[in-house]
N, C-alpha and C positions, 0 to 999 in steps of 0.2 A: 851190394844191395841185397837187402833181406826180402825175401818173396813173402807176400801176405797170403795166408792160408784162410779159406772160407770153409765152413763146415757143409757138407753134403755136396762135395764136389769129388768127382773121380780123381785118383791119383795112380801114378804107375810107380812101382818099386824100381829104383835104379841101383840099388846095392843089396848085397847079402844073398842067401840061398833063394830068396823069392824074386830076383830080379826079373823084370817084365810083368809081374802079376798086377792085375788091377785090384784097387780098393776104393772104397768110399770113406773120405775123411769124417769121423764122426766127433772127433774133440781134438784139443790141442792144449798144450801146457808147457809154457817156457820153450825150449829148444826140440820139444818132442810133439808129434801128432800122433792121434790113435786111429787106427784104420779098422776096416771090418769089411769082410767078402760075404758074410752071411752064411757060410758054410764051415770053414775050420776056425775062422776068426770072427766069432758072432759079436752082436751088439753087447753081450755080457762080458765077452773075453776078448777085448780088443786088442789088437797089435800096437804096441808102442815102438816108434820108429823115428829115428832123428831126421829133422826138416831137410837137412842135407842130403838125405838118401832117398827122397821122394820128389817126383815130378807131377806137378798139378796138370791135369787136362782141362784146359780152360775153353776151349772150341768145342762146344757139345750142340746137337741139335735142341731146339725148343722143348719138344716132347720129353726128352731125357732130364733136362732141367726141372721140368714140372713133376715128374716122377720123382725125381731126387729130393724136391722140396716136400713132398708128402711122404716119403720113406719113412716107414715106423717099425718095420719087422724085419728079421733075417730073409725071409722069403722075398720081400719088397728087393732089397739088396742084391740077392742073387739074380731076379728077374731084370733089373737095371744093368748089371754087369753083363748078362748074357745078350741084352739088346745091344750095347757097346760092342762087346766083342763075342760072337756068337759062338765061336770054337774055343772053348776053354775048359 
């Protein structure tokens, strides 16, 4: 069963040197998703990662979902990820 990816959801890396890192899904193309954390992987230089190596975080509080829907800058993404996982 192929998992459907939605833009502007949080995702956790499940493979690679960044295992356990939280990102925001900012795009998708075929078998790949584009991820950004607002710091090292900005919106202009997204990380391209295979869908199989990413786990979506679907159960989020309503306030985080609202913020994700309005996120437009790297600083917005940093703020959202810190709200979800304060110690990172």
